[in-house]
N, C-alpha and C positions, 0 to 999 in steps of 0.2 A: 665435386665433379660427378656428372652423370654420363653414363655411356650406354649407347644402344648398338645392337648388332643386327644386321639383316642377313639372312642365310636361308636358301631354299633348295635343299638337297634331301636325300633319303633319310629315313629315321636313324639308321646307324651312323651315317656321316654327321648328323646333327649332334648326336651324343659325343662324338669324338672332339667336338668343340669345347666340351666342359672344362678341361684344364686351362685352356686359353681364356675362357670367360671368367673363370674363378681368379685367374691372374689379374685381369682387368678390374674385377670386383674388389680385390685386395688393394689395388691402387686407389680406387674410388672410395673404399670403405662403405660400399653399398652394392646391392645386386645389380648386375647388368641386365637390361631389358633386351630380350631376344625376340625378334620378329621373324617368324618362320611359318611353315605350312600349318594351317589351323588344326589338322589332324594330329599334329605332334604335341599338342598342349599337355596331355598327361605325362609324357616323358619330360618335358621342360619343367613341369612342376616338381619333379624329383631331382633336378640337377642343382647341386650346391653352388651358390654364388650367382644364380640365374633367376630372373623373374620372367613371367609370361608377358610379352609385349602387347598382344592383342592386335587390334587394327591400327595400322600406322596412319596417323593424321596429326594435324597441328594442335589438337586438343590433348595430345600425349604429354605436353609440357616441353620445356627446353632441355636439350642435351648439350653437354660440352663437346662431345665427340660421337660420331656415328661411323661404324665400320660396315661396309658391304664386303662380305667375305666370299662372295662369288659374283661373277659378272652377269648373271642371268637377269632378265628384265624385271622379274618380281622383286628381287633384292634391290635393284637400282631404283625402282619406283618407290618402294617403301622407305629407303634411306632418304630420298628426296622429299617425301611428305613430312618428315620430322624436322622440327626446329633444331638446328645444330650450329654451333660455332665453327666446327671443323668436320668435314666429311672425307673419309678415306676409303678408296677401293683397293682391295688386296686380291690379287689373282695368283694362280700357281705358275703362270708363264707370261712373259712379255707379249706373246702373240695374241693374248686375249684382251689386251688393252687397246681400245679404239680411240680415234681422235676425239669423238664426242664425250668420252669418259673424262678427258682432261678439262672439258668445259663444265662438267657437272660436279666434279669433286675437287677439293682443295689439294689432294694428293692422290696419286695412283702408283701403286707399287706392285711389282711381281717378285715373288720369292720362289725359286725353283724347289720343287718337292724333293728331288734327288733320292727317291726310293726310301725315305725315312718314314717312321711311324707317323701316320697322319695327325694324330693327337699331339705329338711332339712338334710337328711342323707348325701347326697353328699356335701352339704355346710360344714357340720362338718368334714367330712372325709378328705377333701383336706387340712384342717388345716389353722391356722392363729390366730391372736390375737383379732379379732373383732367378737367374738362368739355371741354377742348380737345384731348384725346388720342384722340378717337374714330377708329377705323379700321374698315373693313368686315370682315365675317367672314373668318376664315382657317381653313384645314385643313392638317394635316401630310400629307406624302406617304404613301400607303398602303404597307405592306410588300410586297415582291415576291411573297410567297406568296398574296396576295389576288387576284392576276390569275388569270383562268380560263385554263387551259393551252390550250384550243381557240381562244382569241381572241387574236390578235396585234394589240395596240391602239395601239402607238406611232405618233403623228402621224396617226391616223385622223381623218376628219371624222365627228362624232357628230351624228345627228339624233334629237331626242326630240320626236315629233310630238303627244303626248297628255299630259294631266294628269288629275287626279281629277275635274275639272269639264269635261264634254264641250264646253260652249260656248266654252271657251278654245282648243279645238283649231283648227288650220288645215286646209286642204283637201288631199286626196290629190293632186289635180292640181298644186297649188302646190308641194308637196314634190317631186314628180317633175320639175317644171320646174327647180327649184333643183339637184337632183341632176344632171340633164343638163348644166346650165351648169358645175357644179363638175368633172364628169368631162371636159368639153371643155377645161378649163384644166389638166388633168393631175392634179387632186386626187383621190386615192383611197388606201386603200379608204374607202368610206362605210358606216358602221354605223347601222342604224335600231334604236333601243332604246326600249322603253316597258314598261308594266306587264303584268299578267296578265289584266286584264278582257277579255272577249270582243271588245269593240269596239276595244280597243287592238291585240289580235292581228290582227283583220281589217284594221285600218288599216295595220299593218306589212306584211302580205301584199300589199295593194293598192299600197302605195308602191314596194315592191321588185320587183313583177311585171315581168318582161321585161328587167330590167337584167342584165348579166353577173354571175354569182355571184362571180367573182374580184374584182369592183370594188364591188359593193353587196351587203351581207349583212343579212338580217333577224334581229335579235336580240331582237325583241319577246317578252317573257315568258321569256327564256332566261338572264338574268343574276341572280346573287345580289346582295344589296346590296353585299357586299364587292367582287364583280366589277364592279358598276356604278361604284362609287367609283374603283376602279383604272382603269377605262375612261376616265372623265371626267378623271382626273388627268393622263392622257397625250395628250389630244386635241390635234390641230392647231387645231381650232375646234369649238365646239358650237353648233348651231342648234336652238332649242327654243322651245316655247310657255312662257308664264309658269308656273313650277313649281319643284320641288326641283332639277331638273337645272341650271337657270340659276344658282341660289344656290351649288350645289356646285361647278360648273365655275369660277365666278368666285373662290370661296374657294381653289381650287387655283392661282389666278393664270393660268388658261388663257383664251383669247379666246372670247367668246360674242356671239351675236346672239339677242335675246329678242323674241318676238312677243306683243303684248298686245292684248286685246280688252275684255272686261267689267271687268277689274281695273285698278288705277291704278299707273302706272309710278312715281310719286313715293313710293308706299308699298312697292313690291316690287322696286325696281331701283336699283342704284348705278351711275350712268353714268361710264364712263371711255373713253378712245380704244380700248381693247381689249375693252370690254364695252358694247355698244350695244343700244338698245331701239327697236322700231317699234310705234306704237300705232295701232289701227284707227280711232281718232277723227280721224286725219289724213285719212281717206277717207270720213267720214260725219259728219253733224251730229246726233249722238245721244250721250247720256251713257255708255251701256254697249254699244257696238257689238260685233258678233261679230268674232272674229279673222279669219274668212274673208274680210273685206273687204280685207285687205292684199294688194296685187298681188305676184306672184313677182319682178318686176323690182326692186322696192324691197328685197326680202330679198337678192337677188343682189348689188345695189349695196352694201348694208351689209356683207355678208360680205367683199367685196373690200376695203372700207375697214378693217375689223377686221384682216384678214390683213396688209394693208400696215403697219398700226400695230404688229402683233406682230413 
């Protein structure tokens, strides 16, 4: 049996599919072909049980089954371009299934997310008989050539202060207080890494301003995805807001502290002694508080606990 999956969401969401895809691969006894955003290829290459699908077309060969795991137009089109005996659309709610979906797919299913861990949701949703075998997402170690030569990353502290959603971000002052505390305990170097949006770059500059360049380095906007994956795979600890960096670091088996505000920890975090979360709701009586409400002292305390556990 051959299985293909079409899915076009953000980088971290894509990684959270790994347990489900590995489950399908175990049923097939061969890797599942994942058709997703082209920029995600380095991540997909490190996902056990998964192969890079590339461009979806009839030359990809015949599949026994194809899953579209989101209802977006890109996933629909890619799943329709593949030869398949059975096509299935899976959505997180019935409201997303339109009349035309039932014409294009052999089966359309909705499985309510119900605030459970997203990786577990997809693992259960794709089906199988091994329901007790769930494990959180895993990634293989990147090859040495993925490391960017100008960045010596082994045992560095990685700070990822921003995500695609600005309200998830923490404060510059908070990150600076955490860095000062880490440096005082002898932990260095500290690398601040984020995306290329202007507000990401500005935040990186403000966080690093005034610290010795030999101890704190601003990498905002300067890493490739391969370089970023290599960086996270070697970190002593990653301190990050909710986003792809948290999922990736944990998948490499590295320690993390994740800061949550508007999003839900139960959906986007798998708690272990080495991977801890802090939610802003602990400091405010509102359903979606800003991450900025988390005090630096709490982040410092959690970082110490994670490092002790590691």
